[in-house]
MIROZA-355926 format. One record per atom (N, C-alpha, C): residue in one letter; y, x, z. Coordinates in steps of 0.001 Angstrom, whole numbers, plus 500000, padded with zeros to 6 digits. Example, Ala and Ser with C-alpha at 12.3 -4.5 7.8 and 13.67 -1.06 7.14 Angstrom:
BEGIN
a494310513190507800 a495500512300507800 a496700513200507800 s497750512850507080 s498940513670507140 s500030512900507870 
This chain:
BEGIN
x119193906030829794 x118207905240829040 x117830905984827765 x116556906103827520 x116112906797826311 x116493906008825070 x116567906690823931 x116935906016822681 x115911904952822322 x114638905222822611 x113587904258822307 x113767902986823122 x114036903124824435 x114236901949825288 x115494901188824901 x116527901929824482 x117764901293824054 x117523900410822837 x116778900906821875 x116465900141820672 x115629898921821015 x114661899095821957 x113830897958822356 x114658896841822980 x115640897217823807 x116525896213824413 x117332895500823331 x117833896248822362 x118608895640821282 x117744894697820459 x116501895097820230 x115608894257819442 x115324892937820144 x115203892971821472 x114989891737822222 x116241890862822192 x117415891513822313 x118665890756822354 x118947890074821019 x118666890775819946 x118913890232818612 x117610889825817936 x116712889211818724 x115377888883818221 x115419887987816993 x116434887109816920 x116509886165815807 x117692886462814894 x118183887699814916 x119333888051814107 x118926888224812647 x119748887762811694 x119397887938810290 x119427889385809844 x120100890256810615 x120090891674810328 x119450892406811503 x118126892452811609 x117474893064812765 x117832894533812892 x117870894990814154 x118301896353814452 x117485897390813702 x116165897198813661 x115332898239813068 x115565898382811570 x116184897373810936 x116468897495809510 x117838898102809258 x118687898139810315 x120036898625810153 x120197900083810557 x119412900509811521 x119545901875811994 x120957902121812494 x121607903201812037 x122948903520812513 x124018902581811963 x123656901686811053 x124639900798810425 x124573899383811000 x124377899301812294 x124290897991812920 x125572897193812734 x126689897874812524 x127953897176812338 x127950896279811101 x126981896443810212 x126881895566809049 x126624894118809459 x126189893915810703 x126001892557811191 x127310891756811100 x128438892456811154 x129728891785811071 x129875890998809774 x129231891457808719 x129339890747807446 x128608889409807505 x127500889357808231 x126806888077808416 x127681887121809223 x128369887635810254 x129248886821811074 x130427886317810252 x131039887205809486 x132169886815808646 x131754885770807619 x130589885959807038 x130097885028806029 x129912883627806610 x129378883571807831 x129159882274808470 x130486881592808789 x131466882362809239 x132792881808809494 x133424881275808206 x133388882077807154 x134033881688805894 x133410880411805344 x132100880340805348 x131414879151804835 x131801877911805633 x131807878039806961 x132128876889807816 x133576876453807646 x134503877411807654 x135921877070807521 x136203876427806171 x135555876915805130 x135758876354803797 x135278874910803737 x134101874651804298 x133546873303804241 x134323872330805113 x134813872792806266 x135468871899807213 x136955871700806922 x137533872540806093 x138980872493805869 x139440871176805250 x138559870463804568 x138915869207803927 x138325867997804654 x137854868205805859 x137168867121806581 x138122866053807102 x139364866412807378 x140286865451807969 x140070865321809467 x140717864358810115 x140588864186811569 x139145863871811961 x138629864617812922 x137231864452813343 x137122864356814857 x136092863679815294 x135737863611816714 x134325864152816866 x134150865068817797 x132825865642818048 x132120864870819149 x130852864579818923 x130029863870819896 x128891864772820335 x128762864962821642 x127747865837822213 x126797865047823103 x125636865623823363 x124668865002824255 x123292865578824021 x122354865137824803 x121025865732824812 x120243865473823528 x119535866514823087 x118602866377821964 x117359865604822387 x117173865409823687 x115969864760824204 x116133863252824395 x117304862731824087 x117531861294824252 x116800860529823153 x115899859643823546 x115063858910822586 x115819857718822009 x115430857266820806 x116095856117820173 x116137854863821035 x115179854671821931 x115184853483822774 x116075853586823991 x116661854731824233 x117522854953825395 x118865854254825189 x119405853608826233 x120723852965826103 x121821853914825641 x121739855181826042 x122755856136825606 x122683856420824112 x121480856343823551 x121321856518822111 x122082855395821392 x121874854162821850 x122549853017821234 x124066853126821395 x124525853597822555 x125961853745822774 x126550854818821855 x125792855879821622 x126274856939820730 x126378856432819294 x125389855640818864 x125446855037817529 x126690854170817403 x126930853326818408 x128060852406818372 x129391853157818423 x129474854183819251 x130699854975819345 x131035855606818005 x130037856218817374 x130253856872816082 x130621855860815003 x129980854709815043 x130283853670814049 x131740853221814163 x132181852977815391 x133557852547815612 x134557853635815218 x134214854877815498 x135100855990815122 x135216856094813601 x134087855975812910 x134100856051811448 x134917854903810862 x134767853707811421 x135534852560810941 x137028852728811204 x137358853529812221 x138765853791812537 x139345854927811704 x138519855548810862 x139008856591809971 x138725858014810394 x137943858198811455 x137605859540811922 x136288860012811318 x136215861290811000 x134926861897810730 x134221862134812043 x132899862099812033 x132113862320813250 x131320863605813089 x131438864478814082 x130754865767814061 x129754865808815200 x128529866220814902 x127524866407815944 x126869867767815752 x125969868091816668 x125231869338816560 x124140869307815515 x123984868170814834 x123088868099813682 x121625867897813989 x121252867881815273 x119844867756815627 x119466866335816000 x118476866222816905 x117979864916817318 x118731864352818503 x118182863270819079 x118759862679820271 x120146862106820032 x121079862429820919 x122447861945820804 x123092862429819510 x122758863633819085 x123316864157817841 x122914863279816657 x121647862928816618 x121145862049815570 x121824860687815633 x121956860148816835 x122597858842817009 x124027858867816497 x124760859953816801 x126139860065816340 x126208860078814814 x125382860878814187 x125377860922812722 x124933859601812117 x124004858939812784 x123517857653812295 x124634856604812289 x125370856508813396 x126443855534813490 x127524855758812447 x127904857014812254 x128933857327811260 x128459857010809856 x127212857355809547 x126661857099808218 x126545855605807946 x126132854839808944 x126010853388808776 x127344852737808450 x128419853316808956 x129752852781808693 x130344853334807400 x129591854166806702 x130078854752805459 x131083855858805671 x131091856451806867 x132059857490807184 x131514858887806985 x132364859858807265 x131972861259807189 x131104861592808394 x129892862048808147 x128906862307809198 x128462863758809082 x129013864621809940 x128826866068809819 x127838866564810863 x126880867371810437 x125915867971811350 x126021869486811337 x126369870051812482 x126458871512812623 x125173871997813280 x124181872218812477 x122859872535812998 x122759874005813412 x122008874261814478 x121790875632814962 x120315875967814867 x120031877182814480 x118643877634814378 x118100877930815775 x117112877157816199 x116500877340817511 x114981877335817376 x114274878017818294 x112807878030818207 x112160876711818595 x112914875803819259 x112346874513819646 x113476873502819765 x113136872244819754 x114032871101819979 x115004870809818842 x115386871784818055 x116428871520817091 x115890871483815667 x116023870353815035 x115754870212813604 x116849869327813031 x117262869535811791 x118325868708811219 x117905867239811160 x118808866343811533 x118490864923811433 x118754864420810012 x118347863199809740 x118417862639808382 x119689861845808120 x120637861834809059 x121781860933808932 x123101861628808632 x123134862936808657 x124388863624808342 x124544863744806831 x125743863437806324 x125977863586804894 x126705864875804537 x127063865648805564 x127533867025805384 x126776867875806388 x126079868897805903 x125245869718806779 x125660871178806715 x125684871812807864 x125878873254807939 x124849873823808897 x124291874946808555 x123323875626809415 x123944876896809977 x123847877045811285 x124432878200811957 x123341879060812582 x123552880347812520 x122674881276813234 x123281881630814587 x124612881747814629 x125299882202815840 x125926881017816588 x125586880902817868 x126131879827818689 x127656879891818762 x128212881089818900 x129648881187819138 x130446880762817906 x129917880982816711 x130610880533815501 x130593879010815442 x129452878435815736 x129330876970815761 x130317876371816752 x130473876997817919 x131393876481818927 x132835876563818450 x133187877642817762 x134541877765817215 x134829876614816251 x133848876266815429 x134029875191814461 x134213873855815178 x133409873600816207 x133578872374816994 x135003872249817524 x135495873314818116 x136808873275818750 x137926873200817714 x137812873996816679 x138875874111815675 x139109872799814927 x138041872047814686 x138165870875813820 x137975869547814553 x138123869546815860 x137974868308816634 x139313867837817164 x139565866545817027 x140744865932817637 x140404865319818997 x139115865188819279 x138667864665820567 x137198865006820750 x136768865055822008 x135372865278822367 x134831864037823066 x133630863636822704 x132922862577823417 x131594863166823880 x131386863196825195 x130236863896825752 x129315862911826474 x128130862724825923 x127110861886826533 x126246862737827467 x125421862116828310 x124547862880829187 x123717863905828422 x123629865092828993 x122877866167828350 x122543867275829323 x121973868338828791 x121519869449829610 x122419870666829512 x121804871858829556 x122574873099829568 x123486873219828344 x122952872886827162 x123755873021825952 x124976872125825974 x124796870894826443 x125911869957826538 x126942870448827550 x126462870969828682 x127381871497829692 x128162872682829147 x127492873523828387 x128155874679827792 x129277874230826866 x128982873257826011 x129983872766825066 x131154872109825785 x130862871378826857 x131916870720827622 x132807871726828328 x132212872614829122 x133017873497829961 x133688874617829172 x133093875024828064 x133781876021827239 x135062875427826662 x134991874199826194 x136193873565825644 x137233873325826740 x136793872869827927 x137742872634829018 x138402873937829458 x137641875017829447 x138215876315829824 x139276876753828826 x139011876546827538 x139981876931826510 x141253876094826615 x141108874812826939 x142284873959827127 x143026874357828396 x142275874573829471 x142871874937830763 x143704876213830653 x143192877176829906 x143866878475829774 x144827878513828595 x144993877371827940 x145917877224826816 x145607878160825661 x144338878416825480 x143926879219824328 x143813878352823083 x143669877047823271 x143661876105822159 x144566874939822523 x144923874139821536 x145709872939821792 x144881871977822643 x145548871214823439 x144848870242824279 x144405869049823445 x143189868602823668 x142710867371823042 x141914866584824066 x141832865256823885 x141162864430824902 x139650864638824908 x139092864661826098 x137637864778826276 x137167863607827135 x136102862967826709 x135580861795827395 x134123862012827771 x133793861776829036 x132420861837829500 x131901860406829582 x130778860147828934 x130258858785828863 x129104858620829852 x129265857663830758 x128224857372831733 x128636857768833137 x129323856877833826 x129813857201835170 x128684857573836122 x127557856886836018 x126444857169836934 x125910858583836719 x125740858976835472 x125182860300835190 x126117861409835667 x127414861240835433 x128362862309835727 x128883862275837160 x128504861270837947 x129091861104839281 x128809862290840195 x127593862831840152 x127273863964841005 x128092865195840659 x128276865433839359 x129099866565838924 x130540866378839369 x131058865163839225 x132438864907839618 x132626865086841119 x131654864646841897 x131726864836843352 x131778866318843702 x130979867109842987 x130953868553843254 x132248869219842819 x132781868819841664 x134050869384841203 x135161869121842218 x135187867886842742 x136243867525843687 x135967868061845090 x134715867912845540 x134390868250846925 x134154869726847158 x133813870461846123 x133528871883846282 x134522872762845530 x134608872594844219 x135488873471843442 x136951873268843782 x137391872007843784 x138797871732844087 x139115872066845537 x138234871665846429 x138450871912847855 x138509873399848164 x137750874188847418 x137727875641847635 x138851876359846894 x139625875634846139 x140723876245845412 x140324876928844121 x139117876647843641 x138645877285842413 x139222876617841161 x139633875362841294 x140355874667840236 x141530873953840879 x142449873465840051 x143617872752840546 x143483871270840238 x144252870461840932 x144210869013840723 x144407868617839257 x145366869228838535 x145555868852837123 x144342869145836243 x143487870070836668 x142301870382835869 x141355869187835764 x141387868333836756 x140532867151836731 x141044866090835766 x142265866291835265 x142831865358834286 x142511865772832859 x141760866850832686 x141430867320831338 x140361866467830678 x139735865578831458 x138709864708830893 x138780863343831565 x138189862358830895 x138157860991831389 x136719860489831362 x136293859827832418 x134929859308832499 x134949857814832189 x134126857410831236 x134070856021830801 x132615855585830631 x132441854316830326 x131081853790830135 x130839853197828748 x131846852584828156 x131624851788826959 x132251852401825717 x131568852307824571 x132101852848823313 x133481852313822965 x133705851024823192 x134995850426822845 x136141851073823622 x135876851402824899 x136899852063825707 x137256853418825124 x136226854162824740 x136421855513824212 x137256855467822937 x136834854638822004 x137501854591820704 x138934854074820845 x139149853127821731 x140507852615821951 x141432853723822429 x140961854539823373 x141792855625823896 x141977856737822875 x140961857008822079 x141118858040821038 x142144857579820009 x142069856318819593 x143036855792818622 x144445855798819196 x144562855596820500 x145853855595821164 x146418857008821283 x145528857991821427 x145943859365821699 x146098860203820429 x145191860009819491 x145140860844818295 x145771860115817118 x146727860773816468 x147388860209815311 x146681860666814044 x146224859719813243 x145545860038811982 x146551860508810937 
């Protein structure tokens, strides 16, 4: 590959990088300082947050959707129980989670990511962080969560769910409870996990115990309070 084509590929890969390749030249490794800076800022802000529960779900969920209302209620109950609530900081389920926590007077954290579409900071988080790198944001979610609550969502929600389950499965992080909300929505995925992945030997029976599928906010919060010690 010619040097010109190599640079063009790098420019496409790091199209939204704060240190673009063409400005760094041979010193592309300086990008590490931007990564370190983002980690330090996030760890400093989150170190005093206390016990938190992360709530995930689609940015496309509208306020009139039943799942939006359930996310608000789940976050409200968690905040009243003494948990901080962490979301991705954007709209949809993320907004609902921050809204519920804020309404209860609790800690409402938004970990916003810079995206060309769909993502804008919501108005309900009382602690905001902006991330450029997805992987740093994911580390913060995992590091500072005592439980995961996952509402229906798309690729981003699936990424957040399965990355955390993989880290727990491989014992790279401490195990924490994960809850999928909405039996109807998740039923097809569960059928495939059991009928295809498990049947083919790609996962083991205990792997299916890494998460629990529920429908109601009260069920979720009751189990989190039972499992997680404040």
